[in-house]
Backbone as a printed PyTorch tensor [residue, N CA C, xyz], in Angstrom:
tensor([[[ 24.3570, -17.9350, -17.2550],
         [ 24.7710, -18.1240, -18.7990],
         [ 23.9310, -17.7730, -19.8910]],

        [[ 22.8010, -17.0640, -19.5630],
         [ 21.6690, -16.7760, -20.4930],
         [ 21.8720, -15.4060, -20.7070]],

        [[ 22.6320, -14.0620, -19.8920],
         [ 22.6880, -13.0900, -20.1600],
         [ 23.3890, -12.6990, -21.0700]],

        [[ 23.6750, -11.4370, -21.6080],
         [ 24.4450, -11.0390, -22.7740],
         [ 25.9530, -10.9170, -22.5480]],

        [[ 26.2160, -10.8430, -20.9970],
         [ 27.6510, -11.2340, -20.9600],
         [ 27.7240, -12.2570, -19.6970]],

        [[ 27.7860, -13.4540, -19.9140],
         [ 27.7980, -14.6230, -18.9790],
         [ 29.1860, -14.5640, -18.2870]],

        [[ 29.4120, -13.6160, -17.6230],
         [ 30.6290, -13.6600, -16.9370],
         [ 30.7980, -12.1600, -15.7350]],

        [[ 31.6330, -12.4110, -14.8180],
         [ 31.4610, -11.2050, -13.7690],
         [ 32.7730, -11.1350, -12.8250]],

        [[ 32.8700, -10.1640, -12.2230],
         [ 34.0660,  -9.8740, -11.6950],
         [ 34.1480, -10.9460, -10.4920]],

        [[ 32.8650, -11.5910,  -9.8470],
         [ 32.6500, -12.8680,  -9.2070],
         [ 32.8770, -14.1840,  -9.8350]],

        [[ 32.5000, -14.5620, -10.9920],
         [ 32.6950, -15.8650, -11.9140],
         [ 33.1850, -15.4280, -13.2390]],

        [[ 34.4000, -15.8390, -13.6490],
         [ 34.8480, -15.6990, -14.7580],
         [ 33.7820, -16.1860, -16.0620]],

        [[ 33.2670, -17.3510, -15.7970],
         [ 32.1910, -17.8300, -16.6330],
         [ 31.1050, -18.4310, -15.6470]],

        [[ 29.7050, -17.4510, -15.9520],
         [ 28.5290, -17.5480, -15.5270],
         [ 27.9540, -19.1200, -15.9430]],

        [[ 27.5590, -20.3040, -15.1680],
         [ 27.0420, -21.5930, -15.7550],
         [ 25.6920, -21.9950, -15.3420]],

        [[ 25.2850, -20.8610, -14.9290],
         [ 23.9710, -21.1470, -14.2950],
         [ 22.8070, -20.6810, -15.0570]],

        [[ 21.7680, -21.7330, -15.0690],
         [ 20.6960, -21.2750, -16.1810],
         [ 19.7350, -19.9780, -15.7210]],

        [[ 19.2890, -19.5420, -16.3640],
         [ 18.2590, -18.2080, -15.6940],
         [ 17.2810, -19.0160, -14.7100]],

        [[ 16.6360, -20.0680, -14.9490],
         [ 15.6410, -20.4370, -13.6240],
         [ 16.5680, -20.8760, -12.4890]],

        [[ 18.0640, -21.0790, -12.7680],
         [ 18.5210, -21.2990, -11.4390],
         [ 18.6820, -20.0570, -10.6220]],

        [[ 19.1350, -19.0030, -11.6230],
         [ 19.5700, -17.7030, -11.0110],
         [ 18.0860, -17.0980, -10.7380]],

        [[ 16.9660, -17.2990, -11.1740],
         [ 15.8390, -16.8100, -10.4070],
         [ 15.2250, -17.5370,  -9.2150]],

        [[ 15.5830, -18.6950,  -8.9810],
         [ 15.6000, -19.5170,  -7.8630],
         [ 16.3540, -18.9540,  -6.8000]],

        [[ 17.7110, -18.7400,  -7.1850],
         [ 18.6590, -18.0480,  -6.2440],
         [ 18.2060, -16.5340,  -5.6640]],

        [[ 17.9830, -15.6980,  -6.6760],
         [ 17.8220, -14.5170,  -6.1590],
         [ 16.3360, -14.2660,  -5.4550]],

        [[ 15.4570, -15.2420,  -5.9390],
         [ 13.9190, -15.4380,  -5.1060],
         [ 14.6110, -15.5310,  -3.7880]],

        [[ 15.1330, -16.3070,  -3.5040],
         [ 15.6600, -16.7710,  -1.8520],
         [ 16.1820, -15.5400,  -1.4610]],

        [[ 17.3880, -14.8170,  -2.2280],
         [ 17.7070, -13.8890,  -1.5570],
         [ 16.6420, -12.5930,  -1.2780]],

        [[ 15.5710, -12.2100,  -1.9890],
         [ 14.8220, -11.6000,  -1.8810],
         [ 14.0250, -11.6840,  -0.8840]],

        [[ 13.6430, -12.9110,  -0.3650],
         [ 12.7180, -13.5430,   0.7740],
         [ 13.5690, -13.0500,   2.0080]],

        [[ 14.9210, -13.2540,   1.9420],
         [ 15.5880, -13.2480,   2.8120],
         [ 15.9980, -11.2450,   3.0140]],

        [[ 15.9830, -10.7700,   2.3700],
         [ 15.6730,  -9.0510,   2.3510],
         [ 14.5100,  -8.7000,   2.5590]],

        [[ 13.4140,  -9.4250,   2.3920],
         [ 12.0580,  -8.8550,   2.5590],
         [ 11.8070,  -9.2490,   4.3190]],

        [[ 12.7360, -10.1570,   4.7900],
         [ 12.3190, -10.2390,   6.5210],
         [ 13.5300,  -9.5150,   6.9590]],

        [[ 14.1510,  -8.7410,   6.4170],
         [ 15.3950,  -7.7880,   7.4630],
         [ 14.8070,  -6.8900,   8.0550]],

        [[ 15.2500,  -6.6920,   9.1610],
         [ 14.3960,  -5.2730,   9.9710],
         [ 15.0030,  -3.9700,   9.4290]],

        [[ 16.2840,  -4.3330,   8.4480],
         [ 17.0500,  -3.1000,   8.0840],
         [ 17.2180,  -2.9390,   6.6170]],

        [[ 16.2630,  -2.9620,   5.9650],
         [ 16.4240,  -3.2550,   4.2810],
         [ 17.5490,  -2.6030,   3.6440]],

        [[ 17.8470,  -1.3400,   3.6780],
         [ 19.0440,  -0.6790,   3.2470],
         [ 20.4190,  -1.3020,   3.5110]],

        [[ 20.5530,  -1.4090,   4.7730],
         [ 21.7670,  -2.3490,   5.1720],
         [ 21.7450,  -3.7650,   4.7620]],

        [[ 20.9660,  -4.3910,   4.8970],
         [ 20.8440,  -5.9620,   4.4810],
         [ 21.0280,  -5.8120,   2.9870]],

        [[ 20.4260,  -4.8360,   2.1220],
         [ 20.4180,  -5.0450,   0.7130],
         [ 22.0270,  -4.9930,   0.3960]],

        [[ 22.7270,  -3.7630,   0.9100],
         [ 24.0600,  -3.3320,   0.6680],
         [ 25.0650,  -4.3950,   1.0250]],

        [[ 24.7000,  -5.3110,   2.0210],
         [ 25.4610,  -6.1470,   2.5550],
         [ 25.3670,  -7.5110,   1.6070]],

        [[ 24.0940,  -7.7990,   1.5540],
         [ 23.9190,  -8.7680,   0.2380],
         [ 24.5200,  -8.5990,  -0.9440]],

        [[ 24.3070,  -7.4660,  -1.6140],
         [ 24.6690,  -7.1280,  -2.9480],
         [ 26.2410,  -7.2820,  -2.7960]],

        [[ 26.8160,  -6.5470,  -1.4840],
         [ 28.6460,  -6.5490,  -1.8460],
         [ 29.4360,  -8.2680,  -1.7720]],

        [[ 27.8150,  -8.9620,  -1.2640],
         [ 28.8150, -10.8140,  -1.0870],
         [ 28.2030, -11.3380,  -2.4960]],

        [[ 27.0570, -11.0520,  -2.9640],
         [ 26.4250, -12.0870,  -4.0390],
         [ 26.0530, -11.3570,  -5.6120]],

        [[ 26.2480,  -9.8780,  -5.3950],
         [ 26.0480,  -9.4710,  -6.8980],
         [ 27.0090,  -9.4830,  -7.9260]],

        [[ 26.8170,  -9.9820,  -8.9160],
         [ 27.5400, -10.2670, -10.2760],
         [ 28.0720,  -8.6510, -10.5410]],

        [[ 27.3440,  -7.3970, -10.6330],
         [ 27.5160,  -6.3300, -10.8950],
         [ 28.7710,  -5.6280, -10.4220]],

        [[ 29.5010,  -4.7690, -11.0660],
         [ 30.6220,  -4.3090, -10.4770],
         [ 30.0340,  -3.3020,  -9.1500]],

        [[ 28.7060,  -2.7810,  -9.1830],
         [ 28.1870,  -2.1200,  -8.0170],
         [ 28.0780,  -2.9850,  -6.8530]],

        [[ 28.7730,  -4.2580,  -6.7330],
         [ 28.8270,  -4.6640,  -5.5030],
         [ 29.7750,  -4.1660,  -4.7800]],

        [[ 30.8260,  -3.8570,  -5.0580],
         [ 31.9290,  -2.8180,  -4.2960],
         [ 31.1270,  -1.7260,  -3.6060]],

        [[ 30.1390,  -1.1570,  -4.1740],
         [ 29.3600,  -0.1740,  -3.3300],
         [ 28.0460,  -0.6350,  -2.5340]],

        [[ 28.0620,  -1.7760,  -2.6530],
         [ 27.0000,  -2.5200,  -1.8310],
         [ 25.7970,  -2.2640,  -2.7800]],

        [[ 25.8430,  -2.6540,  -4.2340],
         [ 24.9080,  -2.4190,  -4.8990],
         [ 24.4220,  -0.9800,  -5.6990]],

        [[ 24.9430,  -0.3160,  -5.1260],
         [ 24.3240,   1.3790,  -5.4320],
         [ 24.8560,   1.6620,  -6.7500]],

        [[ 24.1260,   1.6560,  -7.8710],
         [ 24.4690,   2.1480,  -9.0140],
         [ 24.8230,   3.3790,  -9.1710]],

        [[ 24.3180,   4.4100,  -8.3300],
         [ 24.5300,   5.9410,  -8.1640],
         [ 22.9760,   6.7080,  -8.8350]],

        [[ 23.0790,   7.5710,  -8.8870],
         [ 22.1350,   8.3980,  -9.8510],
         [ 21.9860,   8.0950, -11.4390]],

        [[ 20.9420,   7.6430, -11.9750],
         [ 20.7390,   7.4190, -13.2270],
         [ 19.2590,   8.0330, -13.8750]],

        [[ 19.3900,   8.2900, -15.0780],
         [ 18.1180,   9.1010, -15.7570],
         [ 17.5940,   8.2400, -16.7460]],

        [[ 16.5620,   8.0720, -17.1710],
         [ 15.8750,   7.5880, -18.3900],
         [ 16.5800,   7.2930, -19.4060]],

        [[ 16.9730,   6.1590, -20.0880],
         [ 17.4670,   5.9380, -21.3100],
         [ 18.8900,   5.4320, -21.0520]],

        [[ 19.2270,   5.5090, -19.4360],
         [ 20.7630,   5.1700, -19.2400],
         [ 20.7480,   3.7910, -18.9950]],

        [[ 19.6030,   2.9730, -18.6590],
         [ 19.9530,   1.6070, -18.2450],
         [ 19.1240,   0.8370, -19.4470]],

        [[ 19.2850,  -0.8330, -19.2480],
         [ 18.2480,  -1.4840, -20.3120],
         [ 16.6990,  -1.4000, -19.7040]],

        [[ 16.0530,  -0.9790, -20.9570],
         [ 14.6870,  -1.0790, -20.4870],
         [ 13.9690,  -1.7590, -19.4940]],

        [[ 14.0840,  -2.9560, -19.2870],
         [ 13.5090,  -3.8740, -18.1690],
         [ 13.9070,  -3.3040, -16.9060]],

        [[ 14.9070,  -2.9040, -16.9030],
         [ 15.4630,  -2.5810, -15.4350],
         [ 15.3830,  -1.0850, -15.0450]],

        [[ 15.0480,  -0.0960, -16.0250],
         [ 14.9040,   0.9070, -15.9690],
         [ 13.2440,   0.9450, -15.8920]],

        [[ 12.5090,   0.3630, -16.6340],
         [ 11.0520,   0.4560, -16.1990],
         [ 10.6820,  -0.0920, -14.9740]],

        [[ 11.2870,  -1.2550, -14.1760],
         [ 11.4530,  -1.6470, -13.1740],
         [ 11.8690,  -0.5490, -11.9850]],

        [[ 12.8360,  -0.0490, -12.2020],
         [ 13.4110,   1.0150, -11.2260],
         [ 12.3280,   1.8380, -10.9780]],

        [[ 11.8150,   2.9320, -12.0890],
         [ 11.1710,   4.1860, -12.0620],
         [  9.7910,   4.0700, -11.5720]],

        [[  9.3130,   2.4030, -11.5110],
         [  7.9180,   2.1060, -11.2430],
         [  8.0340,   1.8770,  -9.6840]],

        [[  9.0670,   1.7660,  -8.9430],
         [  9.1330,   1.7170,  -7.5810],
         [  9.2480,   3.1970,  -6.4300]],

        [[  8.6500,   3.2490,  -5.6210],
         [  8.9250,   4.4440,  -4.8640],
         [ 10.0160,   4.3910,  -4.0380]],

        [[ 10.3730,   5.4940,  -3.7050],
         [ 11.8790,   5.5670,  -2.8070],
         [ 11.9490,   4.5610,  -1.5620]],

        [[ 12.4290,   4.1030,  -1.5020],
         [ 12.6950,   2.9990,  -0.1460],
         [ 12.1580,   1.4460,  -0.5480]],

        [[ 11.6390,   1.4000,  -1.6830],
         [ 10.6470,   0.1720,  -2.2330],
         [ 11.6180,  -1.0870,  -2.9490]],

        [[ 11.3750,  -2.2210,  -2.8410],
         [ 12.2910,  -3.2830,  -3.4620],
         [ 11.3570,  -3.7770,  -4.3800]],

        [[ 12.0490,  -4.0280,  -5.3700],
         [ 11.3960,  -4.8080,  -6.3540],
         [ 11.3070,  -6.1940,  -6.6010]],

        [[ 10.3350,  -6.7230,  -7.2810],
         [ 10.3110,  -8.0210,  -7.4970],
         [ 11.3540,  -8.5030,  -8.1330]],

        [[ 11.3970,  -9.8940,  -8.7350],
         [ 12.4390, -10.0120,  -9.7660],
         [ 12.5430,  -9.5290, -10.7660]],

        [[ 13.2730,  -8.8820, -11.4340],
         [ 13.5220,  -8.2150, -12.6320],
         [ 14.5940,  -9.0140, -13.5170]],

        [[ 13.7380,  -9.1740, -14.7210],
         [ 14.9810, -10.0130, -15.5970],
         [ 15.1720,  -8.9130, -16.7990]],

        [[ 16.8100,  -9.0610, -17.2170],
         [ 17.1420,  -8.0280, -18.1680],
         [ 18.0450,  -8.6450, -18.9690]],

        [[ 18.2580,  -8.1260, -19.9830],
         [ 19.4860,  -8.7620, -20.8870],
         [ 20.8350,  -8.9170, -20.1190]],

        [[ 21.1160,  -8.3100, -19.3180],
         [ 22.2230,  -8.6320, -18.1400],
         [ 21.9610,  -9.6810, -17.3900]],

        [[ 20.9890, -10.1470, -16.9270],
         [ 20.7510, -11.2030, -15.9210],
         [ 19.2310, -10.9360, -15.0200]],

        [[ 19.1440, -11.4130, -13.8170],
         [ 18.3570, -11.0540, -13.0420],
         [ 18.6390, -10.4140, -11.9280]],

        [[ 17.8790,  -9.4850, -11.6290],
         [ 18.2370,  -8.4640, -10.5050],
         [ 17.1770,  -8.2740,  -9.2310]],

        [[ 17.4610,  -7.4960,  -8.1890],
         [ 16.5560,  -7.2790,  -7.3310],
         [ 17.0920,  -5.9040,  -7.2450]],

        [[ 15.6900,  -4.8180,  -7.3170],
         [ 16.2920,  -3.5260,  -7.0930],
         [ 15.7990,  -2.7590,  -5.8710]],

        [[ 16.4530,  -2.0720,  -5.3410],
         [ 16.0630,  -1.1970,  -3.9450],
         [ 16.0980,   0.1360,  -4.3930]],

        [[ 14.9570,   1.1070,  -4.7220],
         [ 15.0940,   2.5740,  -5.2260],
         [ 15.5370,   3.1910,  -3.9780]],

        [[ 16.5290,   3.8660,  -3.7950],
         [ 17.1280,   4.7980,  -2.8350],
         [ 16.6880,   6.3120,  -3.2220]],

        [[ 16.6770,   6.5810,  -4.3820],
         [ 16.5420,   7.9930,  -4.3620],
         [ 15.4760,   8.1060,  -5.6710]]])
């Protein structure tokens, strides 16, 4: 409910607080960190839990360059090595986990 657009394909109205979202996403991140196949686990979790339209592609946003995403999201993405997963990322759109694939 604290994001710039508190609705998604999954929920017409998102009512959880930022703190609740961080707690939920932190648990997802711990689950992913323990997965033997991170890319597969990330895709499966994203397809079930992500509120982004990229959920239909297993969380894959496709290629993007600098200046195409919100600054917090972009900065976190480009700070990662390929194959590396981010910590919790807070942007104007909500709370994220990023797995850099390219």
